[in-house]
VEXZAKE-53464 format. One record per residue (C-alpha): residue number from 0; z, x, y. Coordinates in pm, 1 decimal, always signed. Each point is the difference from the previous one (the first is absolute). Layout:
! residues N
<miba NUM <Z X Y>>
...
***
This chain:
! residues 320
<miba 0 <+4037.3 +1432.2 -1842.0>>
<miba 1 <-189.6 -300.1 -139.3>>
<miba 2 <+176.0 -221.1 +245.7>>
<miba 3 <-126.2 +211.5 +264.9>>
<miba 4 <-309.5 +2.7 -83.2>>
<miba 5 <-18.2 -365.8 -42.0>>
<miba 6 <+166.3 -20.6 +375.8>>
<miba 7 <-308.6 +226.7 +99.1>>
<miba 8 <-241.7 -180.5 -173.5>>
<miba 9 <+129.2 -350.7 +193.9>>
<miba 10 <-19.4 +161.3 +316.9>>
<miba 11 <-321.4 +93.8 -55.1>>
<miba 12 <-139.8 -297.9 -143.5>>
<miba 13 <+163.1 -178.1 +315.9>>
<miba 14 <-162.3 +181.4 +265.8>>
<miba 15 <-310.9 -44.4 -185.9>>
<miba 16 <-1.7 -341.5 +24.4>>
<miba 17 <+159.6 -18.6 +305.9>>
<miba 18 <-322.2 +171.7 +109.4>>
<miba 19 <-227.7 -229.9 -172.8>>
<miba 20 <+191.7 -329.0 +205.2>>
<miba 21 <-101.6 +199.4 +323.8>>
<miba 22 <-377.1 -19.8 -70.2>>
<miba 23 <-174.2 -287.2 +160.3>>
<miba 24 <-110.9 -287.4 -199.7>>
<miba 25 <-376.0 -50.7 +15.6>>
<miba 26 <-223.3 -296.3 -131.3>>
<miba 27 <-389.7 -27.6 +8.2>>
<miba 28 <-134.9 -292.6 -0.9>>
<miba 29 <-290.1 -131.3 -241.3>>
<miba 30 <-322.4 +125.9 +214.5>>
<miba 31 <-186.9 -256.2 +119.4>>
<miba 32 <-357.3 -121.2 +169.2>>
<miba 33 <-93.3 -201.3 +292.7>>
<miba 34 <-280.2 -279.7 -14.5>>
<miba 35 <-234.2 +240.4 +81.9>>
<miba 36 <+24.1 +313.0 -230.7>>
<miba 37 <-290.2 +139.6 -155.7>>
<miba 38 <+3.8 +84.5 -388.5>>
<miba 39 <-301.3 +136.4 -78.9>>
<miba 40 <-73.7 +155.5 -338.4>>
<miba 41 <-314.9 +99.3 -163.5>>
<miba 42 <-93.1 +214.6 -269.9>>
<miba 43 <-328.2 +138.9 -128.8>>
<miba 44 <-354.0 -185.0 +123.0>>
<miba 45 <+257.9 -187.9 +241.3>>
<miba 46 <+170.9 -234.0 -300.2>>
<miba 47 <+332.9 -126.8 +142.7>>
<miba 48 <+307.2 +132.2 -201.2>>
<miba 49 <+287.1 -260.8 -98.9>>
<miba 50 <+299.2 +72.3 +233.9>>
<miba 51 <+318.0 -156.8 +2.5>>
<miba 52 <+115.0 -41.9 +376.7>>
<miba 53 <+341.2 -39.3 -122.0>>
<miba 54 <-15.4 +343.0 -240.7>>
<miba 55 <-109.3 +185.2 +265.1>>
<miba 56 <+223.8 -106.6 +272.8>>
<miba 57 <+309.6 +82.4 -288.8>>
<miba 58 <-124.2 +327.2 -101.9>>
<miba 59 <-34.9 +107.2 +402.7>>
<miba 60 <+406.4 -137.9 +41.8>>
<miba 61 <+113.8 +135.6 -352.1>>
<miba 62 <-157.0 +377.4 +141.3>>
<miba 63 <+219.5 -5.8 +309.5>>
<miba 64 <+340.3 -108.4 -179.2>>
<miba 65 <-41.3 +293.9 -211.7>>
<miba 66 <-97.2 +179.1 +300.4>>
<miba 67 <+303.8 -73.4 +140.2>>
<miba 68 <+228.9 +26.1 -317.8>>
<miba 69 <-138.3 +366.8 -64.0>>
<miba 70 <+85.9 +82.1 +383.7>>
<miba 71 <+373.5 -40.2 -67.2>>
<miba 72 <+59.6 -105.8 +356.7>>
<miba 73 <+47.7 -356.4 -70.3>>
<miba 74 <+145.4 -267.8 -248.4>>
<miba 75 <-307.9 -170.8 -80.7>>
<miba 76 <+22.3 -386.4 -132.6>>
<miba 77 <-131.3 -86.9 -331.2>>
<miba 78 <-334.7 -130.0 +17.2>>
<miba 79 <+137.9 -313.2 -253.7>>
<miba 80 <+301.3 -84.3 +235.8>>
<miba 81 <-248.1 -2.2 +295.7>>
<miba 82 <-196.2 -267.4 -152.8>>
<miba 83 <+259.5 -173.1 -118.9>>
<miba 84 <+167.1 -42.8 +326.4>>
<miba 85 <-364.8 -139.6 +118.5>>
<miba 86 <-27.9 -244.7 -238.0>>
<miba 87 <+366.1 -158.9 +14.0>>
<miba 88 <-41.4 -29.1 +379.2>>
<miba 89 <-369.2 -154.2 -59.0>>
<miba 90 <-152.2 +286.1 +231.1>>
<miba 91 <-389.3 +23.6 +20.4>>
<miba 92 <-202.0 +276.2 +45.2>>
<miba 93 <-69.3 -147.5 +344.2>>
<miba 94 <+346.0 -15.6 +91.2>>
<miba 95 <+100.9 +348.9 -126.5>>
<miba 96 <-332.3 +175.9 +148.3>>
<miba 97 <+32.4 -188.6 +339.2>>
<miba 98 <+131.5 +203.8 +293.5>>
<miba 99 <+354.3 -128.3 +96.6>>
<miba 100 <+143.8 -63.5 -361.2>>
<miba 101 <+135.8 +329.4 -65.5>>
<miba 102 <+328.0 -34.5 +144.9>>
<miba 103 <+45.0 -311.1 -227.5>>
<miba 104 <-153.8 +164.0 -286.6>>
<miba 105 <+201.3 +272.7 +81.7>>
<miba 106 <+315.8 -144.5 -34.5>>
<miba 107 <-71.2 -214.2 -314.9>>
<miba 108 <-86.4 +330.9 -162.1>>
<miba 109 <+334.2 +185.9 +145.0>>
<miba 110 <-228.4 +271.9 +80.1>>
<miba 111 <+0.3 +273.4 +316.9>>
<miba 112 <-334.4 +41.7 +27.1>>
<miba 113 <-320.0 -222.7 -80.2>>
<miba 114 <-355.7 +138.2 -87.4>>
<miba 115 <-266.0 -243.7 +6.7>>
<miba 116 <-368.4 +63.6 +11.1>>
<miba 117 <-342.7 -156.9 -13.7>>
<miba 118 <-352.2 +59.8 -166.6>>
<miba 119 <-221.6 -96.0 +259.5>>
<miba 120 <-303.2 +194.5 -198.4>>
<miba 121 <-89.7 +163.8 -335.3>>
<miba 122 <-359.7 +99.5 -54.8>>
<miba 123 <-136.5 +171.0 -319.2>>
<miba 124 <-368.4 +105.6 -77.1>>
<miba 125 <-143.3 +149.7 -271.8>>
<miba 126 <-388.3 +125.6 -42.4>>
<miba 127 <-169.8 +201.1 -256.3>>
<miba 128 <-278.2 +178.2 +74.3>>
<miba 129 <-287.3 +99.9 -243.7>>
<miba 130 <-117.4 +391.1 +49.1>>
<miba 131 <-356.1 +26.6 -144.0>>
<miba 132 <-12.3 +371.6 +23.7>>
<miba 133 <+297.8 +61.0 -271.7>>
<miba 134 <+71.0 -353.3 -130.1>>
<miba 135 <+353.4 +4.0 +104.6>>
<miba 136 <+184.0 -283.9 +130.1>>
<miba 137 <+191.6 +32.8 +348.0>>
<miba 138 <+284.4 -238.0 +78.6>>
<miba 139 <+92.8 -61.7 +354.7>>
<miba 140 <+281.1 -175.5 +99.8>>
<miba 141 <+202.0 -100.8 +319.1>>
<miba 142 <+321.3 -172.7 +33.4>>
<miba 143 <+113.4 -114.3 +312.6>>
<miba 144 <+394.4 -165.7 +76.9>>
<miba 145 <+185.1 -107.2 +314.5>>
<miba 146 <+327.4 -114.7 -12.7>>
<miba 147 <+215.5 -98.2 +286.3>>
<miba 148 <+419.9 +53.5 -66.9>>
<miba 149 <+310.8 +7.2 +243.9>>
<miba 150 <+368.1 +79.1 -113.0>>
<miba 151 <+256.8 -243.7 +161.5>>
<miba 152 <+350.0 +105.9 +84.4>>
<miba 153 <+191.8 -347.5 -152.3>>
<miba 154 <+273.5 +22.4 +221.8>>
<miba 155 <-173.3 -31.3 +333.0>>
<miba 156 <-331.1 -170.8 -166.0>>
<miba 157 <-169.7 +280.9 +201.5>>
<miba 158 <-341.6 +197.4 -123.8>>
<miba 159 <+120.0 +356.4 -49.5>>
<miba 160 <-334.8 +144.6 -88.4>>
<miba 161 <-356.0 -160.8 -53.0>>
<miba 162 <-320.6 +164.2 -85.0>>
<miba 163 <-363.8 -95.4 -134.7>>
<miba 164 <-102.4 +221.2 -316.3>>
<miba 165 <-365.3 +13.4 -49.4>>
<miba 166 <-81.9 +222.8 -297.5>>
<miba 167 <-379.6 +77.4 -98.2>>
<miba 168 <-71.8 +165.8 -359.8>>
<miba 169 <-332.9 +117.5 -96.9>>
<miba 170 <-153.6 +168.2 -297.1>>
<miba 171 <-0.1 +310.1 +210.8>>
<miba 172 <+372.8 -3.7 +59.1>>
<miba 173 <+66.5 -52.7 -400.2>>
<miba 174 <-231.2 +299.3 -43.2>>
<miba 175 <+182.8 +221.4 +220.7>>
<miba 176 <+401.5 -77.9 -145.7>>
<miba 177 <-104.1 -98.0 -376.0>>
<miba 178 <-131.4 +217.8 -236.7>>
<miba 179 <-306.7 -90.5 -177.2>>
<miba 180 <+139.0 -8.0 -322.0>>
<miba 181 <+293.6 -253.9 +146.6>>
<miba 182 <-267.6 -202.7 +159.6>>
<miba 183 <-240.3 -20.4 -287.0>>
<miba 184 <+51.0 -337.9 -120.8>>
<miba 185 <+186.2 -154.5 +353.3>>
<miba 186 <-62.0 -410.6 +19.7>>
<miba 187 <+99.4 -194.9 +307.6>>
<miba 188 <+372.9 -23.8 -113.1>>
<miba 189 <+1.0 +386.1 +35.1>>
<miba 190 <-150.3 -39.0 +313.9>>
<miba 191 <+195.8 -239.7 +130.9>>
<miba 192 <+311.8 +146.0 -100.9>>
<miba 193 <-96.7 +330.8 +213.0>>
<miba 194 <-66.5 -197.9 +285.2>>
<miba 195 <+304.3 -188.1 -10.7>>
<miba 196 <+230.3 +293.2 -61.4>>
<miba 197 <-160.9 +185.8 +290.4>>
<miba 198 <+107.0 -359.9 +226.4>>
<miba 199 <+299.7 +10.7 -113.1>>
<miba 200 <+109.4 +339.3 +29.5>>
<miba 201 <-145.4 -8.8 +400.5>>
<miba 202 <+196.2 -273.6 +19.9>>
<miba 203 <+348.8 +86.8 -165.8>>
<miba 204 <-19.0 +302.7 +209.7>>
<miba 205 <-18.3 -138.0 +348.4>>
<miba 206 <+300.3 -251.4 -128.9>>
<miba 207 <+189.9 +299.5 -135.7>>
<miba 208 <-94.3 +189.3 +365.0>>
<miba 209 <+105.2 -305.3 +220.9>>
<miba 210 <+352.0 -12.1 -198.8>>
<miba 211 <+82.2 +316.8 -179.5>>
<miba 212 <-276.8 +275.2 +120.9>>
<miba 213 <-55.8 +277.2 -238.6>>
<miba 214 <+283.1 +322.6 +30.7>>
<miba 215 <+80.8 +330.5 -25.3>>
<miba 216 <+312.1 -42.6 -212.7>>
<miba 217 <+22.2 +316.0 -131.8>>
<miba 218 <-120.9 +411.4 +98.2>>
<miba 219 <-62.9 +259.8 -249.6>>
<miba 220 <-98.8 +360.3 -51.7>>
<miba 221 <+126.2 +56.3 +358.9>>
<miba 222 <-189.0 -283.5 +148.4>>
<miba 223 <-333.6 +88.0 -170.1>>
<miba 224 <+34.9 -301.9 -219.2>>
<miba 225 <+116.2 -359.3 +40.8>>
<miba 226 <+107.2 -289.7 -153.8>>
<miba 227 <-62.6 -322.1 +108.4>>
<miba 228 <+189.9 -367.7 -47.4>>
<miba 229 <-296.6 -152.8 -231.4>>
<miba 230 <-119.6 +14.1 -336.6>>
<miba 231 <-223.7 -171.4 -297.1>>
<miba 232 <-189.2 -326.8 +88.3>>
<miba 233 <+79.3 +5.6 +390.5>>
<miba 234 <-332.6 +124.5 +105.5>>
<miba 235 <+69.7 +398.7 +24.5>>
<miba 236 <-198.9 +183.6 -187.9>>
<miba 237 <-90.8 +385.1 -110.6>>
<miba 238 <-203.4 +148.3 +266.2>>
<miba 239 <+49.5 -220.1 +307.8>>
<miba 240 <+46.2 +133.1 +307.0>>
<miba 241 <+288.2 -123.2 +248.7>>
<miba 242 <+79.6 +122.6 +364.7>>
<miba 243 <+367.0 +32.8 +69.6>>
<miba 244 <+182.1 -126.6 +318.6>>
<miba 245 <+304.8 +89.4 +207.9>>
<miba 246 <+152.8 -323.3 +109.4>>
<miba 247 <+96.4 +12.3 +354.7>>
<miba 248 <+143.5 -271.1 +293.7>>
<miba 249 <+1.6 -369.6 -77.8>>
<miba 250 <-281.2 -211.2 +104.0>>
<miba 251 <+84.3 -321.6 +177.6>>
<miba 252 <-242.3 -260.0 +167.7>>
<miba 253 <+55.5 -7.2 +368.3>>
<miba 254 <-81.6 -396.0 +1.2>>
<miba 255 <+190.9 -134.9 -310.2>>
<miba 256 <+242.1 +313.5 -19.4>>
<miba 257 <-79.6 -39.4 -388.7>>
<miba 258 <+59.4 +316.8 -220.1>>
<miba 259 <-361.0 +118.3 -87.5>>
<miba 260 <+62.9 +316.2 -208.6>>
<miba 261 <+39.2 +408.0 +120.8>>
<miba 262 <-189.0 +215.1 +121.1>>
<miba 263 <-181.6 +249.9 -242.6>>
<miba 264 <-113.9 +353.0 +22.6>>
<miba 265 <-193.5 +156.1 -265.1>>
<miba 266 <+125.5 +295.2 -147.6>>
<miba 267 <-248.7 +87.2 -291.2>>
<miba 268 <-168.7 -77.6 -344.1>>
<miba 269 <+108.3 -23.5 -363.2>>
<miba 270 <-200.1 -94.2 -274.0>>
<miba 271 <+176.6 -174.1 -328.3>>
<miba 272 <-8.1 +238.4 -288.5>>
<miba 273 <+195.5 -227.5 -263.5>>
<miba 274 <+127.7 -336.5 -18.1>>
<miba 275 <+270.3 -101.4 -189.5>>
<miba 276 <+170.1 -373.4 -80.0>>
<miba 277 <+231.8 +52.6 +297.5>>
<miba 278 <-134.7 +237.8 +198.6>>
<miba 279 <-300.3 +239.8 +91.0>>
<miba 280 <+12.0 +369.8 +94.1>>
<miba 281 <-275.9 +150.8 +274.3>>
<miba 282 <-120.7 +369.8 +102.7>>
<miba 283 <-4.7 +78.4 +370.3>>
<miba 284 <-327.3 +13.2 +122.0>>
<miba 285 <+50.9 +95.8 +373.6>>
<miba 286 <+293.4 -42.4 +241.1>>
<miba 287 <+74.3 +5.2 +383.1>>
<miba 288 <+339.5 -56.6 -45.3>>
<miba 289 <+318.2 +1.2 -200.7>>
<miba 290 <-18.3 -280.5 -280.9>>
<miba 291 <+313.7 -190.2 -51.7>>
<miba 292 <+165.0 -261.4 -249.5>>
<miba 293 <-101.7 -355.4 +144.7>>
<miba 294 <-326.8 +108.8 +164.8>>
<miba 295 <-242.5 -257.2 -71.1>>
<miba 296 <-344.3 +70.8 -168.6>>
<miba 297 <-328.2 -199.8 +57.6>>
<miba 298 <-312.2 +8.5 -248.6>>
<miba 299 <-268.8 +165.1 +183.5>>
<miba 300 <-364.3 -53.1 +0.4>>
<miba 301 <-13.2 +353.1 -181.0>>
<miba 302 <+119.9 -152.9 -328.4>>
<miba 303 <-357.0 -72.0 -221.3>>
<miba 304 <+1.7 -17.2 -382.4>>
<miba 305 <-330.8 +70.8 -161.5>>
<miba 306 <-69.0 +38.9 -368.3>>
<miba 307 <-66.6 +381.4 -148.2>>
<miba 308 <-396.8 +77.0 -72.7>>
<miba 309 <-47.1 -38.6 -329.2>>
<miba 310 <-185.7 +331.1 -145.9>>
<miba 311 <-265.6 -175.9 -183.9>>
<miba 312 <-264.3 -210.9 +173.5>>
<miba 313 <+124.8 -367.1 +98.3>>
<miba 314 <-175.8 -246.3 -202.5>>
<miba 315 <+22.4 -361.7 +215.2>>
<miba 316 <-148.3 -210.3 -235.3>>
<miba 317 <+238.2 -328.4 -88.4>>
<miba 318 <+249.5 +188.9 +179.7>>
<miba 319 <+73.5 -28.2 +375.7>>
***
């Protein structure tokens, strides 16, 4: 019996490692800036806040690395390994950020995919207004960020997906999403973290959607509940609404004969009810057709998260 258990365990572990080996390798290069990049960080009364560009850029790229690791779809190359390869080959920021160098860098890193990002703009401004009538101070803050990114398939050197993420965060957004108790002692760092989290979640979802779109992994309760193949830390949250699509025939570009994807037909909507480390559960909201395993799910504009309204009058003094 013990021998049988050992054999089964060995076979199971071998299967797990085989599955892990099948994951494509992806490397996230340190985010870069351009000569035209604008960083404007101002606190109360126009005072400049001390911000180190390299810290901001590393924060963004590290967040994207964590996102991709949590997606469990890729073997994500370690940041220290990437830094070591860059240093050993004496690559400067201008070289790894330069378009056309990705194939060479990807081969040095032994990676299947490469993600390169450039921060074009980061603005943060906060103003504190004093209300004479109540004697309270109201803090109004606005932050904006623009990130350009692209995904390169190393084998061909081709850009398989690219985008520009423009994200804006205001005090009003914070009030809608974060409870008064949580935000009472917020600082620039908290505001920045929220902006960066929103930005990286959008970029991460776009990257996953271009290579591994969210899919139905299982059906339960006679189809009233579905399980999707993404969990914690990969941009999926309780309350989000996803539109479900049935895949059809292949789409081929008539000029280049390139495969463009598959035809899609909407068959309904689901809403996420719980999120676990490896998968998430969702309830059926509406259906115009049968749901099946493998159907693609895309985030709907209906997904809006708001903070609960407190049972007591909200104070704005000193908070956001």
